[in-house]
C-alpha positions as a Python dict, from the first residue, in 0.01 Angstrom:
ca = {
    (1, 'M'): (0, 0, 0),
    (2, 'D'): (-340, -126, 75),
    (3, 'K'): (-378, -315, 406),
    (4, 'G'): (-712, -470, 330),
    (5, 'F'): (-1065, -344, 326),
    (6, 'G'): (-1156, 13, 243),
    (7, 'K'): (-1420, 42, 516),
    (8, 'Y'): (-1690, 164, 292),
    (9, 'D'): (-2036, 273, 423),
    (10, 'V'): (-2336, 170, 216),
    (11, 'Y'): (-2605, 424, 180),
    (12, 'A'): (-2945, 415, -6),
    (13, 'V'): (-2967, 38, 30),
    (14, 'A'): (-3087, -191, 300),
    (15, 'G'): (-2754, -352, 388),
    (16, 'S'): (-2488, -451, 138),
    (17, 'I'): (-2571, -699, -138),
    (18, 'Y'): (-2204, -793, -130),
    (19, 'C'): (-2185, -904, 235),
    (20, 'Y'): (-2317, -1208, 413),
    (21, 'R'): (-2646, -1140, 575),
    (22, 'G'): (-2624, -959, 902),
    (23, 'T'): (-2245, -898, 873),
    (24, 'S'): (-2005, -657, 713),
    (25, 'V'): (-1797, -942, 570),
    (26, 'L'): (-1770, -941, 186),
    (27, 'K'): (-1898, -1265, 26),
    (28, 'N'): (-1583, -1447, -97),
    (29, 'R'): (-1475, -1755, -273),
    (30, 'F'): (-1336, -1921, 52),
    (31, 'G'): (-1665, -1884, 246),
    (32, 'L'): (-1485, -1701, 516),
    (33, 'R'): (-1692, -1525, 772),
    (34, 'D'): (-1419, -1390, 992),
    (35, 'M'): (-1321, -1035, 897),
    (36, 'E'): (-960, -1048, 1006),
    (37, 'T'): (-886, -1376, 839),
    (38, 'L'): (-1042, -1264, 514),
    (39, 'K'): (-860, -930, 545),
    (40, 'K'): (-515, -1101, 567),
    (41, 'L'): (-588, -1349, 292),
    (42, 'E'): (-703, -1077, 62),
    (43, 'A'): (-399, -867, 133),
    (44, 'D'): (-163, -1161, 81),
    (45, 'I'): (-317, -1266, -245),
    (46, 'S'): (-341, -924, -402),
    (47, 'A'): (24, -838, -292),
    (48, 'V'): (142, -1128, -498),
    (49, 'R'): (-66, -1028, -791),
    (50, 'Q'): (42, -675, -771),
    (51, 'S'): (407, -792, -784),
    (52, 'D'): (336, -1008, -1084),
    (53, 'L'): (187, -710, -1272),
    (54, 'L'): (518, -521, -1248),
    (55, 'T'): (674, -762, -1488),
    (56, 'H'): (360, -889, -1660),
    (57, 'P'): (113, -601, -1698),
    (58, 'I'): (-243, -656, -1818),
    (59, 'Q'): (-238, -552, -2182),
    (60, 'G'): (-502, -295, -2292),
    (61, 'R'): (-564, 39, -2433),
    (62, 'F'): (-678, 217, -2111),
    (63, 'S'): (-1045, 138, -2168),
    (64, 'P'): (-1310, 30, -1914),
    (65, 'N'): (-1252, -329, -2002),
    (66, 'H'): (-879, -269, -1943),
    (67, 'L'): (-945, -144, -1584),
    (68, 'C'): (-1191, -430, -1522),
    (69, 'R'): (-937, -694, -1626),
    (70, 'I'): (-681, -538, -1391),
    (71, 'H'): (-935, -563, -1101),
    (72, 'R'): (-1031, -917, -1193),
    (73, 'Y'): (-660, -1020, -1192),
    (74, 'L'): (-590, -866, -844),
    (75, 'L'): (-892, -985, -670),
    (76, 'G'): (-1057, -1256, -875),
    (77, 'D'): (-917, -1537, -652),
    (78, 'V'): (-1094, -1381, -361),
    (79, 'Y'): (-1414, -1231, -474),
    (80, 'P'): (-1680, -1334, -727),
    (81, 'F'): (-1755, -978, -813),
    (82, 'A'): (-1395, -897, -926),
    (83, 'G'): (-1401, -730, -1268),
    (84, 'H'): (-1751, -610, -1248),
    (85, 'F'): (-1884, -266, -1162),
    (86, 'R'): (-2044, -229, -828),
    (87, 'R'): (-2427, -235, -802),
    (88, 'E'): (-2477, -32, -499),
    (89, 'D'): (-2384, 304, -374),
    (90, 'I'): (-2097, 348, -127),
    (91, 'M'): (-1923, 639, 57),
    (92, 'K'): (-1604, 662, 265),
    (93, 'G'): (-1601, 923, 544),
    (94, 'N'): (-1774, 1238, 396),
    (95, 'T'): (-1711, 1129, 37),
    (96, 'R'): (-2003, 982, -162),
    (97, 'F'): (-1882, 820, -469),
    (98, 'L'): (-2055, 822, -802),
    (99, 'T'): (-2397, 666, -803),
    (100, 'H'): (-2364, 307, -931),
    (101, 'G'): (-2603, 351, -1212),
    (102, 'E'): (-2380, 621, -1366),
    (103, 'I'): (-2046, 425, -1354),
    (104, 'K'): (-2052, 276, -1700),
    (105, 'A'): (-2135, 594, -1896),
    (106, 'K'): (-1914, 820, -1676),
    (107, 'L'): (-1613, 585, -1706),
    (108, 'S'): (-1649, 539, -2077),
    (109, 'K'): (-1671, 911, -2131),
    (110, 'L'): (-1365, 983, -1906),
    (111, 'L'): (-1154, 722, -2089),
    (112, 'E'): (-1262, 843, -2424),
    (113, 'E'): (-1138, 1181, -2315),
    (114, 'L'): (-805, 1018, -2220),
    (115, 'A'): (-778, 858, -2569),
    (116, 'E'): (-858, 1200, -2732),
    (117, 'E'): (-549, 1333, -2533),
    (118, 'D'): (-348, 1061, -2693),
    (119, 'Y'): (-299, 899, -2346),
    (120, 'L'): (-100, 1211, -2222),
    (121, 'Q'): (194, 1134, -2456),
    (122, 'N'): (449, 1398, -2537),
    (123, 'L'): (362, 1632, -2254),
    (124, 'S'): (600, 1813, -2037),
    (125, 'F'): (645, 1681, -1690),
    (126, 'E'): (429, 1943, -1529),
    (127, 'A'): (158, 1899, -1790),
    (128, 'L'): (166, 1515, -1729),
    (129, 'V'): (128, 1567, -1359),
    (130, 'D'): (-149, 1811, -1396),
    (131, 'R'): (-352, 1599, -1649),
    (132, 'S'): (-290, 1260, -1489),
    (133, 'A'): (-392, 1404, -1152),
    (134, 'Y'): (-725, 1497, -1318),
    (135, 'Y'): (-781, 1143, -1442),
    (136, 'F'): (-655, 985, -1125),
    (137, 'A'): (-900, 1189, -921),
    (138, 'E'): (-1196, 1120, -1158),
    (139, 'L'): (-1134, 749, -1146),
    (140, 'N'): (-1124, 775, -764),
    (141, 'Y'): (-1461, 953, -769),
    (142, 'I'): (-1612, 708, -1000),
    (143, 'H'): (-1494, 427, -774),
    (144, 'P'): (-1624, 160, -1009),
    (145, 'F'): (-1573, -140, -786),
    (146, 'R'): (-1723, -260, -454),
    (147, 'E'): (-1364, -323, -315),
    (148, 'G'): (-1013, -295, -446),
    (149, 'N'): (-1045, 41, -619),
    (150, 'G'): (-723, 189, -498),
    (151, 'R'): (-512, -102, -606),
    (152, 'S'): (-672, -125, -945),
    (153, 'I'): (-671, 246, -1016),
    (154, 'R'): (-297, 277, -917),
    (155, 'E'): (-202, -18, -1143),
    (156, 'F'): (-398, 147, -1420),
    (157, 'M'): (-220, 467, -1369),
    (158, 'R'): (125, 305, -1329),
    (159, 'Q'): (66, 153, -1668),
    (160, 'L'): (-26, 495, -1807),
    (161, 'Y'): (288, 652, -1657),
    (162, 'A'): (500, 372, -1803),
    (163, 'L'): (357, 437, -2140),
    (164, 'N'): (483, 785, -2101),
    (165, 'G'): (828, 695, -1991),
    (166, 'Y'): (795, 728, -1612),
    (167, 'E'): (814, 489, -1313),
    (168, 'V'): (594, 561, -1018),
    (169, 'N'): (692, 482, -653),
    (170, 'W'): (360, 479, -461),
    (171, 'A'): (556, 437, -134),
    (172, 'A'): (712, 774, -179),
    (173, 'V'): (463, 916, 83),
    (174, 'P'): (310, 731, 395),
    (175, 'T'): (1, 536, 316),
    (176, 'Q'): (-228, 732, 537),
    (177, 'T'): (-110, 1054, 381),
    (178, 'F'): (-183, 915, 33),
    (179, 'L'): (-533, 800, 141),
    (180, 'K'): (-618, 1142, 273),
    (181, 'V'): (-487, 1309, -46),
    (182, 'M'): (-702, 1078, -260),
    (183, 'E'): (-999, 1170, -50),
    (184, 'A'): (-934, 1538, -88),
    (185, 'S'): (-878, 1494, -470),
    (186, 'V'): (-1246, 1454, -521),
    (187, 'F'): (-1258, 1836, -458),
    (188, 'D'): (-917, 1957, -525),
    (189, 'T'): (-614, 1791, -687),
    (190, 'T'): (-344, 2030, -548),
    (191, 'Y'): (-197, 1784, -302),
    (192, 'L'): (-240, 1497, -535),
    (193, 'R'): (-14, 1680, -790),
    (194, 'D'): (238, 1743, -519),
    (195, 'I'): (255, 1370, -441),
    (196, 'L'): (288, 1284, -809),
    (197, 'R'): (580, 1522, -846),
    (198, 'I'): (757, 1338, -562),
    (199, 'S'): (646, 982, -681),
    (200, 'L'): (730, 1003, -1056),
    (201, 'T'): (1072, 960, -1201),
    (202, 'K'): (1188, 920, -1563),
    (203, 'S'): (1236, 551, -1667),
    (204, 'Q'): (1594, 442, -1719),
    (205, 'P'): (1664, 365, -2090),
}
């Protein structure tokens, strides 16, 4: 679904610590300074990795470390920061994501709550949609990484749905619609719940 960079704006810092000086190009393992070249390379590599995860998912118990390992697997070949929480504050459009200094505590608390709910097992479909939309939106607001949050969070949620006996088709709605819904979900999960009802189907035995 992702076509490359998330076009984040950095605030409360003098430029991004993740970009080459005087540019908006993220520091990468290839030393690429051209935005379009890096964007294509990142998309190609992460697409292969995403495909691999469909048959060989990252094993874990839906902890912060589990999410970090998913992120590292998807983008570790491209970015040295893959698998690590961001160290600067970012925003997209009118949405300011969680302050970076709060990420570790907020994410841990959220996923402890998920564990207390037994990872949403044995819920009705509507209850699963409702509660998973809550976690989905909260993860999006926390936005733990500098780049690649959407891909990592979707894979994390895909595994959670699989645990509960559901398959998810992220292509069930147009990409731009999905992105707009995720932006709105920070304030209201109504449309996100609508998308999940469309995207989720019971796994075949």
